[in-house]
VOLUMTI-37481 format. One line per field, with one value per atom (N, C-alpha, C): chain; atom name; x, y, z; residue number from 1. Coordinates in nm, 4 decimals, padded with zeros to 6 digits, m for minus. Layout:
BEGIN
c A; ...
a CA; ...
east X; ...
north Y; ...
up Z; ...
k NUM; ...
***
This chain:
BEGIN
c A; A; A; A; A; A; A; A; A; A; A; A; A; A; A; A; A; A; A; A; A; A; A; A; A; A; A; A; A; A; A; A; A; A; A; A; A; A; A; A; A; A; A; A; A; A; A; A; A; A; A; A; A; A; A; A; A; A; A; A; A; A; A; A; A; A; A; A; A; A; A; A; A; A; A; A; A; A; A; A; A; A; A; A; A; A; A; A; A; A; A; A; A; A; A; A; A; A; A; A; A; A; A; A; A; A; A; A; A; A; A; A; A; A; A; A; A; A; A; A; A; A; A; A; A; A; A; A; A; A; A; A; A; A; A; A; A; A; A; A; A; A; A; A; A; A; A; A; A; A; A; A; A; A; A; A; A; A; A; A; A; A; A; A; A; A; A; A; A; A; A; A; A; A; A; A; A; A; A; A; A; A; A; A; A; A; A; A; A; A; A; A; A; A; A; A; A; A; A; A; A; A; A; A; A; A; A; A; A; A; A; A; A; A; A; A; A; A; A; A; A; A; A; A; A; A; A; A
a N; CA; C; N; CA; C; N; CA; C; N; CA; C; N; CA; C; N; CA; C; N; CA; C; N; CA; C; N; CA; C; N; CA; C; N; CA; C; N; CA; C; N; CA; C; N; CA; C; N; CA; C; N; CA; C; N; CA; C; N; CA; C; N; CA; C; N; CA; C; N; CA; C; N; CA; C; N; CA; C; N; CA; C; N; CA; C; N; CA; C; N; CA; C; N; CA; C; N; CA; C; N; CA; C; N; CA; C; N; CA; C; N; CA; C; N; CA; C; N; CA; C; N; CA; C; N; CA; C; N; CA; C; N; CA; C; N; CA; C; N; CA; C; N; CA; C; N; CA; C; N; CA; C; N; CA; C; N; CA; C; N; CA; C; N; CA; C; N; CA; C; N; CA; C; N; CA; C; N; CA; C; N; CA; C; N; CA; C; N; CA; C; N; CA; C; N; CA; C; N; CA; C; N; CA; C; N; CA; C; N; CA; C; N; CA; C; N; CA; C; N; CA; C; N; CA; C; N; CA; C; N; CA; C; N; CA; C; N; CA; C; N; CA; C; N; CA; C; N; CA; C; N; CA; C; N; CA; C; N; CA; C; N; CA; C
east 01.1307; 01.1214; 01.1557; 01.2554; 01.2916; 01.1804; 01.1075; 00.9983; 00.8891; 00.8583; 00.7566; 00.8008; 00.9256; 00.9788; 00.9760; 01.0103; 01.0071; 00.8647; 00.7700; 00.6294; 00.5796; 00.6200; 00.5814; 00.6374; 00.7617; 00.8229; 00.7535; 00.7251; 00.6562; 00.5164; 00.4452; 00.3130; 00.3209; 00.4204; 00.4396; 00.4629; 00.5438; 00.5727; 00.4469; 00.3712; 00.2507; 00.1435; 00.1241; 00.0149; 00.0474; 00.1689; 00.2021; 00.2773; 00.3825; 00.4686; 00.4157; 00.3490; 00.2990; 00.1973; 00.0944; 00.0016; 00.0693; 00.1643; 00.2367; 00.3163; 00.3822; 00.4577; 00.3654; 00.2536; 00.1575; 00.1042; 00.0729; 00.0221; 00.1282; 00.2529; 00.3623; 00.3831; 00.3768; 00.3921; 00.2752; 00.1542; 00.0376; 00.0489; 00.0954; 00.1146; 00.2202; 00.3253; 00.4309; 00.3773; 00.2908; 00.2331; 00.1414; 00.0642; m00.0276; 00.0455; 00.1605; 00.2304; 00.3112; 00.3261; 00.3963; 00.3166; 00.3833; 00.3082; 00.2537; 00.1395; 00.0840; 00.1747; 00.1722; 00.2539; 00.2065; 00.3020; 00.2673; 00.2056; 00.0969; 00.0309; 00.0253; m00.0050; m00.0128; m00.1533; m00.1602; m00.2880; m00.2822; m00.3965; m00.4016; m00.4401; m00.3619; m00.3895; m00.5062; m00.6150; m00.7298; m00.7072; m00.6020; m00.5780; m00.4932; m00.3740; m00.2831; m00.2802; m00.3568; m00.3737; m00.2435; m00.1514; m00.0295; m00.0492; 00.0282; 00.0227; 00.1367; 00.1043; 00.1990; 00.1959; 00.3109; 00.3148; 00.2410; 00.1508; 00.0621; 00.1380; 00.2492; 00.3226; 00.3877; 00.4068; 00.4678; 00.3666; 00.2412; 00.1389; 00.1019; 00.0558; 00.0053; m00.1383; m00.1693; m00.3001; m00.3863; m00.4971; m00.5962; m00.7332; m00.8086; m00.9423; m01.0409; m01.1017; m01.2016; m01.3412; m01.4396; m01.5785; m01.6165; m01.5524; m01.5881; m01.4974; m01.4027; m01.3211; m01.2020; m01.1452; m01.0241; m00.9067; m00.8476; m00.7513; m00.6057; m00.5669; m00.4255; m00.3867; m00.2777; m00.2279; m00.0776; m00.0245; 00.1185; 00.1986; 00.1356; 00.2074; 00.1092; 00.1636; 00.0810; 00.0118; 00.0786; 00.0211; m00.1049; m00.0990; m00.2179; m00.3297; m00.2950; m00.3970; m00.4639; m00.3854; m00.4418; m00.5327; m00.4894; m00.5703; m00.7016; m00.6988; m00.8193; m00.9198; m00.8711; m00.9617; m00.9921; m00.9071; m00.9042; m00.9928
north 04.3782; 04.3721; 04.2309; 04.1683; 04.0325; 03.9330; 03.9548; 03.8649; 03.8711; 03.9905; 04.0079; 03.9393; 03.9566; 03.8934; 03.7418; 03.6916; 03.5476; 03.4942; 03.5685; 03.5282; 03.5280; 03.6262; 03.6308; 03.5118; 03.4784; 03.3638; 03.2347; 03.2188; 03.0994; 03.0883; 03.2001; 03.2008; 03.1615; 03.2121; 03.1773; 03.0271; 02.9719; 02.8284; 02.7472; 02.7841; 02.7084; 02.7236; 02.8439; 02.8705; 02.8240; 02.8444; 02.8179; 02.6865; 02.6675; 02.5526; 02.4204; 02.4222; 02.2977; 02.2275; 02.2965; 02.2277; 02.1794; 02.2570; 02.2158; 02.0887; 02.0813; 01.9628; 01.8440; 01.8652; 01.7581; 01.7025; 01.7906; 01.7486; 01.6702; 01.7146; 01.6463; 01.5065; 01.4928; 01.3613; 01.2695; 01.3244; 01.2437; 01.1953; 01.2803; 01.2392; 01.1304; 01.1399; 01.0387; 00.9052; 00.9080; 00.7831; 00.7203; 00.8025; 00.7506; 00.6922; 00.7475; 00.7031; 00.5753; 00.5328; 00.4081; 00.2903; 00.1913; 00.0734; m00.0013; m00.0650; m00.1385; m00.2543; m00.2871; m00.3994; m00.5274; m00.6107; m00.7384; m00.8282; m00.8909; m00.9773; m01.1197; m01.2110; m01.3512; m01.3833; m01.4652; m01.5145; m01.6666; m01.7289; m01.8745; m01.9383; m02.0362; m02.1139; m02.2083; m02.2069; m02.2920; m02.4399; m02.4722; m02.6115; m02.6818; m02.6308; m02.6988; m02.6328; m02.5269; m02.4578; m02.4027; m02.3639; m02.2975; m02.1473; m02.0748; m01.9294; m01.8782; m01.7820; m01.7269; m01.5749; m01.5112; m01.3654; m01.3204; m01.2251; m01.1855; m01.1434; m01.0731; m01.0257; m01.1399; m01.2559; m01.3715; m01.4782; m01.4588; m01.5582; m01.5552; m01.6700; m01.6814; m01.6317; m01.5391; m01.4753; m01.5353; m01.5967; m01.6490; m01.6127; m01.5431; m01.5025; m01.6146; m01.6687; m01.7732; m01.7159; m01.7983; m01.7551; m01.7304; m01.8042; m01.7905; m01.6946; m01.6305; m01.5279; m01.5784; m01.6930; m01.7427; m01.7205; m01.6006; m01.5687; m01.6017; m01.6352; m01.6485; m01.7938; m01.8336; m01.9705; m01.9671; m02.0753; m02.0793; m02.1138; m02.1821; m02.2214; m02.2327; m02.2432; m02.2619; m02.3974; m02.4971; m02.6308; m02.6273; m02.5584; m02.5469; m02.4705; m02.3704; m02.2946; m02.3836; m02.4663; m02.5602; m02.6630; m02.7160; m02.8158; m02.7549; m02.6283; m02.5626; m02.5387; m02.4904; m02.4594; m02.5834; m02.6835; m02.8084; m02.8749
up 02.1290; 01.9843; 01.9334; 01.9950; 01.9524; 01.9810; 02.0891; 02.1246; 02.0182; 01.9718; 01.8680; 01.7388; 01.7028; 01.5822; 01.5953; 01.7114; 01.7363; 01.7288; 01.7823; 01.7735; 01.6298; 01.5508; 01.4094; 01.3325; 01.3578; 01.2911; 01.3332; 01.4604; 01.5099; 01.4497; 01.4402; 01.3786; 01.2320; 01.1612; 01.0209; 01.0054; 01.0918; 01.0841; 01.1090; 01.2082; 01.2424; 01.1349; 01.0850; 00.9913; 00.8496; 00.8039; 00.6639; 00.6453; 00.7190; 00.6929; 00.7475; 00.8612; 00.9198; 00.8292; 00.7773; 00.6863; 00.5571; 00.5090; 00.3887; 00.4143; 00.5277; 00.5644; 00.5859; 00.6498; 00.6745; 00.5424; 00.4465; 00.3167; 00.2399; 00.2474; 00.1792; 00.2363; 00.3673; 00.4297; 00.3961; 00.3896; 00.3538; 00.2093; 00.1183; m00.0206; m00.0314; 00.0481; 00.0458; 00.0959; 00.1961; 00.2470; 00.1435; 00.0719; m00.0288; m00.1486; m00.1829; m00.3024; m00.2795; m00.1537; m00.1261; m00.1787; m00.2355; m00.2793; m00.1583; m00.1732; m00.0610; m00.0210; 00.1048; 00.1507; 00.0855; 00.0520; m00.0083; 00.0973; 00.0635; 00.1594; 00.1076; 00.1951; 00.1578; 00.1102; 00.0049; m00.0463; m00.0456; m00.0318; m00.0198; m00.1524; m00.1935; m00.3133; m00.2815; m00.3603; m00.3299; m00.3627; m00.4364; m00.4735; m00.3681; m00.3415; m00.2486; m00.1105; m00.0927; 00.0360; 00.0937; 00.0077; 00.0541; 00.0421; 00.1179; 00.1126; 00.0262; m00.0595; m00.1546; m00.1419; m00.1583; m00.1610; m00.2873; m00.2718; m00.3819; m00.5075; m00.4914; m00.6091; m00.6862; m00.6237; m00.6909; m00.7298; m00.6964; m00.7261; m00.8738; m00.9219; m01.0586; m01.0563; m01.1436; m01.1441; m01.2542; m01.2150; m01.3094; m01.2565; m01.3345; m01.2910; m01.3242; m01.2214; m01.2406; m01.2238; m01.2497; m01.2370; m01.0910; m00.9999; m00.8588; m00.7841; m00.8527; m00.7917; m00.7121; m00.7465; m00.6802; m00.7748; m00.7736; m00.8782; m00.8496; m00.7271; m00.6948; m00.6717; m00.7381; m00.7266; m00.7053; m00.6455; m00.6176; m00.7424; m00.8400; m00.9611; m01.0767; m01.1954; m01.3148; m01.3088; m01.2532; m01.2406; m01.1530; m01.0420; m00.9555; m01.0258; m01.1020; m01.1763; m01.2803; m01.3477; m01.4465; m01.3792; m01.2658; m01.1956; m01.1473; m01.1079; m01.0584; m01.1704; m01.2840; m01.3954; m01.4781; m01.4681; m01.5278; m01.6118
k 1; 1; 1; 2; 2; 2; 3; 3; 3; 4; 4; 4; 5; 5; 5; 6; 6; 6; 7; 7; 7; 8; 8; 8; 9; 9; 9; 10; 10; 10; 11; 11; 11; 12; 12; 12; 13; 13; 13; 14; 14; 14; 15; 15; 15; 16; 16; 16; 17; 17; 17; 18; 18; 18; 19; 19; 19; 20; 20; 20; 21; 21; 21; 22; 22; 22; 23; 23; 23; 24; 24; 24; 25; 25; 25; 26; 26; 26; 27; 27; 27; 28; 28; 28; 29; 29; 29; 30; 30; 30; 31; 31; 31; 32; 32; 32; 33; 33; 33; 34; 34; 34; 35; 35; 35; 36; 36; 36; 37; 37; 37; 38; 38; 38; 39; 39; 39; 40; 40; 40; 41; 41; 41; 42; 42; 42; 43; 43; 43; 44; 44; 44; 45; 45; 45; 46; 46; 46; 47; 47; 47; 48; 48; 48; 49; 49; 49; 50; 50; 50; 51; 51; 51; 52; 52; 52; 53; 53; 53; 54; 54; 54; 55; 55; 55; 56; 56; 56; 57; 57; 57; 58; 58; 58; 59; 59; 59; 60; 60; 60; 61; 61; 61; 62; 62; 62; 63; 63; 63; 64; 64; 64; 65; 65; 65; 66; 66; 66; 67; 67; 67; 68; 68; 68; 69; 69; 69; 70; 70; 70; 71; 71; 71; 72; 72; 72; 73; 73; 73; 74; 74; 74; 75; 75; 75; 76; 76; 76
***
């Protein structure tokens, strides 16, 4: 009788709880902010962390600069 009860509990865990846990972990991974990556300044060719870069949208699509001065020189 205990074996049957143990099998029922194991089946419940596999069928119900495992997909729920998997979905919860997938949602947690999706909600994490993306890792900060390095972007290259087209003026002085230095690499800057994207979250700290100066953002200026140009016609040619070079939006990230290390400083306001480099952004001014680029759009100049």
